[in-house]
N, C-alpha and C positions, 0 to 999 in steps of 0.2 A: 192539249196543242190545238191550234187554233182553229177557230172555224173555215172547213173546206166547204168551196161549193164548187158548181159544173154546171153550164152555160147548156140546157136540153134544145130539140130540137125546134122548139115553139118557144125562146128565148126567152124564160121564165127560169130562177135561178132556184138550186135547189139545195141546201147543203147533203156530204155524198152522208152521213149521219144516215139517213134514211136511202137506202140502196132502192128500192121500184125508181122513188123520185130523180135521185140522182137519173138512173140509168130507161128514162120514159122513157125515149125515142128506141132502143132496145126493146123495150119488154112489150111497149105495142104490134112491133112484129113482132115476136120468138116467138110464139101458137105457130105463125106461118113457117119459120125460119128453122122450127125442127122437124115439123110432117112435110115442108121438101126439101132437105137437107141427108144430104144420098149416103153420111157419114151413119148421122143420129139412126133410121128407119134401119141401116145392118144392123146397126148391136142388139135394134127392137123388138127387131123381126123374127122370134123366135118362140115357140109355144114350149122355153122353162122356165116361160116368167107366169109365173102361174099362180101371181096374189100384186096386189097396187104396190108404189112403191114409189113414194116423192120425196124432193129431193127440194134442199133451198137452200138461200143466196142468202146473208144478210148480213148488215152493220153490222159487228158487235159494240150494246150501248142503242141499237135502232130495235123500235118497236116490229116494224114491216117486216115481211121476207118476198124474195120472189123462188116462186112454188112454182113446178118441172113436176107431173104426176104420169105413171106410162102405168098402163094397165096389159092384163091381157087382151092380147088382139092386134097387139103395136098403135094402141092407140096412146096418142100423147097429147097431152091439155096443159094446161100453163094458169096462173092466177099472183096473184097479190095477195100476203095476211101475216096470221101469225106463226112465227116458225117451231110452234106447238105441232103444228098439222105435218111436220115433213119428217122421214123417219132419222133424216140426219139433215145437218145444216152444215153449211162451210160456211166462217165467219173468217170476219180479220178488222183490227180497225179502217176507220174511213180511210184517213191516211192512205193506206197502202192500196184498199180496194182504189182511190183514183189513179194510185200507181200504178196497177193492176190494169184498168181499160181505159189507161191513153195508145192511141193508136200506134208508137210503136216503144212498148216497156221497154227498158233494163230490168236484166238479173238482179234478182233473183223474181222481179214480176212476173215471168212471163209463162210463169208456173205455176198452182197453190203446192203444190209437192216445195218449188221451190219457197212458196212466202211461209212454210211450216217449218220449217230449218237444217238445212244438216251444218255447216258452217258458219253459215250466215241465220244464224238464229233471230228473230221478232216477235217482241210479243204482242198478244191477243190474237195471234192467229191458228190455228183450229177446226175441229170437225167437234160438233155437238151433234147428239144420238148415239142411232146405234152406228156401233165399228164397224163391224160385221159387217150389216147393207155398206156404208158408207165402202169398203173393200168386193164388195161384191159388183156397187153400184158407179168403183168411181173415173170411168171409163168414157158413162153418162157427164156425169157432170165435169169432166175438163172437156169433153166434147161441148155442154150447154158453156162454159166458160167463155170458146169458143167464138158461139155463136152469137153469146151477147156481146162480147167488144165487135164481132165484124156488124151487128148491129147500130153501135152506135159513133160509130167511128166511117162504116165500109169494107167490105173485103179489105184484109192485110195483103198488098201485090209481096209473091214471095218470089225470089229470082227464079230465073229462066229452068231450069231441067239443064242434063246434057243434051249433046244433037245424039238423032237418033246414028245410029248403023246396024249395022250387020257382021261388024270384024271385031273380034275376041283377037284377042293373043296370048291369052294361061293356056296351058298344062294342069291337069293333075296328076295324082300321083297317091302312090298308098305304099306306106316306111314302118319297118316295124323296128319296135324302143322297147325300151325295158325303164318304164318310167318311175322315176321314185315314189316312194309313199300310193302310186295306180298303179304300178303294176308293168308286168306287159302286152301290149297293145297293136293293134293295127292305126299308122296317125294318117289322115288324109293329108293334102301336102298340093299346093300351085305355083307352078314360075310362070315365069313375063324376064324381058327383057333379055340385052347382052351386053350390057357393059362392065367396062370392068368393076365398078364398085358393090359390093354383095352386099343386099339389105335383107332385116329374116322382119318383117311384120307380124307381131301380137295383136288380138283381138282382144277385146275389153268385156268384160265377168259376163258370162250367159251369154253367149252371143257366139260369132262365127267367123273365118278370114273371108268371109263374103265383100264383109268391108268398108275391105283396100282393092275390091272390084278395079271401081275408078282411076285408084290411084294405078294401079301396075298395066291399066289398058295407055297410060299417058306418055304419047308421042317422048316427051322429056325423060320421065326418067325410065323408059324403054333405055333410049342410048345414051344411058351417066349409067343406069345399074342394074346387075342379075340383080331380080327381086324374086321373095319365100315366100310365102304364108302358110302356117299351115294352123288345124283345129286341133284344142287339147287333150289329147281323151277324156272323151264324151261328150268335147261341144258336135254341135255341125255334123261331121260327113266321118268323122273321128271313130273307132267301137270306144267303147268304157274299157278300161284298163281289164286283168283279172284280181283286181284288189279290189270291182264294185260293188256295191249289192246297188239296186232302185232307191232312191230317197235318204242315202250314207254320202254323197257326193262331197270334199272339202278341198277349202285352197290353203294351203299353205308356204314358206318359203324354202322348204328343205324340195319337195311336188317341184312347183313351178320352176322358180332357175336349174334344176336337179331336169328338168322334159328338155327346154331349150339346148340344155350342155347335148344330151343327146343325139336334140335335131340336129346343133349343130355338129357333132360327128358321127354319125350316120351318114348326113350329105356329104359329108367332107367340105364345110365352107372353111376359108381362109380369112380370117379374123373380121371376121362382118360389124355390121353395123346394124344392133339393136334397137327395131322402134314398136314401140306400140301403145294405146291408150286406156286412161280413168290405171284399173289395175294392173295389165299391160305396163303401165305409166309407173306404177309404183316398182313391181322391175323391172323396170331398166332401172333405177339406182340401182335396185339390188346386185344387175348385171354387172355392173362400172366395176360396183366393191370389190367385187366376185373376179373380175375381166379374166384375170389367172387360169382358172377354173375352164370361165364358161369358154373360152379361145373367144372373146368380142374383140374387135375392133374401136368401139365407139358407140353413146349409149341416145337413142334421139325421146325423152320420156314427153308422151302428147299428155295433157293433164295426172301430170306427177309427182308425187313431195313428199318426201321422208317419212311423213305419219299421220295416218286419219281415221278419226270415230268417229262415231256417233252411235247412236241409244237404236240396238236392235229393233228389228221391227219382221215379224210373220206371217203374212201375207205372200209375201211370196215362194211361201213354202207350207201351206195352208190346206189341208182336206177340206174345209168349206170356203175358196174362195178359187177364182180362175185364175189359173196360177196365166194363161196364156192375154187374158183380158190384163190381170192389175200391173204383170211385169211390165210388156208396154210401152204401160199406160203410166207410171215410174222414172222412167226415166225418158220422156216424149220433152217435158220439156226440160232437157237440161242441155236441149237445142237451139241454136241460132232461129228466130223466128222467122226469117226471112229466107230459112238453107231450099230450096228448092220441094215441092213437096213431094217429087217424085221418090227423091235422095228418104226427107222426115219416113215416106211410107217403106221404104225401105228397111229399112231401123227398128221402128213399131213391125215390121213381120219380122224380123229377127229377132227379137225379143217376145215374139210369141209363142217362137218353132222349138224351144227349149224342151229336156226332159224334166220332169219332174225335180225337186229342188238342187242344179244346175246353179240358178242364177245365188242362189241364195249363201252355197258351199264356195266357193266365187267368191265371195262378198266377205265370206270368214278369213281375206284374205284382208281385201282392201282397207274395211272396215279394222283398225286396230292388230291383225293380225301382224300387219308388216310396219316395224318401228327401226327404221333406220335413224333417229335423232340421233345416236353417238358414232355411227361410225360411218357418217355421210364424209368428215373429211378428213376419210379415207382414201378418196376415192382420186387413184392418180394420173388426173390429167395428160399429161403427155403422153399413158398408154395406153387409156381407154376416156378418151376426148365424152363429152357430158352436154347434149345442150338441148333445153329444156321449153316444150309449145306449151299453151296452150290456151287454149280457143276462148271472150273472152267474155262469153256470155254462159257458160260454163258459172253452177251454183254449186260442185260438188267438191270438184279440186277446182282454187278461183287463182286467176292467176297471179293472187297477191303471196296465196300457199308455195304457187309453184320457184317461185319468185324468194322468196323466203330461201325454201333450202337449194337455190341455186350459187344467191353469195353464202352460204359456206360452203365449196366446194373449191376452191383454189383452182383459177383460172375458168371456172362451169359459164355455159351461155344460158342465156335465159328469154324470150321471146314472147310475151303474149301475141296472138292473133286476135286481127278485126274480124265481122260479121260472122266468128266460130263458134264453135259450141262445142260438146266435150264425147263428137264422134266429130275431129276436124275432117281425114279423111275421107267419113263416107257422105257427110251432110255438103256436103260442095268441096267434091280434087279441087277442081280451078283453082279457085283461091286454095286450099291448103295447100300448093303441087311448090309454087314457091313461095312459100317458107319453108317444105321441106328441104328443097334444092340449098337452099341457102343454104340450111344445118348442116348437110352433105356435105357441101363445100367449103364451113367451116370444121370438119369431123379429121374431112381429107389434113387442110394445112396444118392442122393444129396439128394433128399426129409424123408430116412432115418438117414440120419444124425442131 
């Protein structure tokens, strides 16, 4: 690897092999930044931290590391030195850290989880030391990296959030269905809009349909569509199914497609468009394959493809790790960095609020449980048009993966979404809705022709 250098604040050039030297501007103010940061203080302000923990950040092959220690009583201290002093150390190659700490990073350099690799696997990245400590304190490590980037480049300028309003256009109700696999359950759903085109929104793994409130309140969408969004059984505000045992949740194609089918029937919908992101993007592909069974008139997979796999981890279903901290931290870096902070925090909040094992069970479907590689070519786009939309900052289901799937389906369409990530409908509805309207128009015209 060629030598990599960075110009620090005092005009001295340092190799990224020494992360403390390359990041000297940020390191010099790090202790003050941590102790004055409301988010860091909220995380460390707990009497449950009963012994000190030290985390390190280091370039692979380097001798010294940036060290941060948290002690009982919400005390934080910083130093540099040997990584041997750390309980766990985040390591990456010098070139990778240089890309990570740029003022305007691109995927997957927006998140250390992304650097570790899902579908973008990179060598030389990993956590050394106690994996349990990292699982327990990874949320602190994430915030540490954010503050280091801000300290080196200045605060990231995020896009403005939605204008404040006292008006909401959603109506919520419950309905009973018999869901395959999960059993009879009381499902919560919301509606908005009075347009001719019916569209059903599906939430991501381990979350709920509050993700779509920004879209469902958008005046353009309310005029064009009648919108329905529901929480899967045992998610959000829906009740667990009759077959549910706490901790036993799993998701598969029969359960997922069958539940969508039962909701379409129960709500007496007429050839609605089905739209969802992440695992819901995958199931949109399944729905297009099984369009007659479901009664679908088109699908819009967000962040969807025909097959996705990775090595599973169990920190999201662990008796020694707090899923309310681990789960939102794990997915947080999938978003576009400049998305409005209020929207990114909403995603964090929703992923912090699900029941034990729900997220992990949903990933049974998303990571390898769904495989349509030998079936997608059977999709009849004249009967069920399919339009893939994928955010450019997603390192989970990448735009390239969605496009590759679209190319296997004669007549399908695909578009990459600029400045959006894995949760486009929530991250920035104002940016997302124009893409969504274009996809809806294309589906309508395709069906008419």
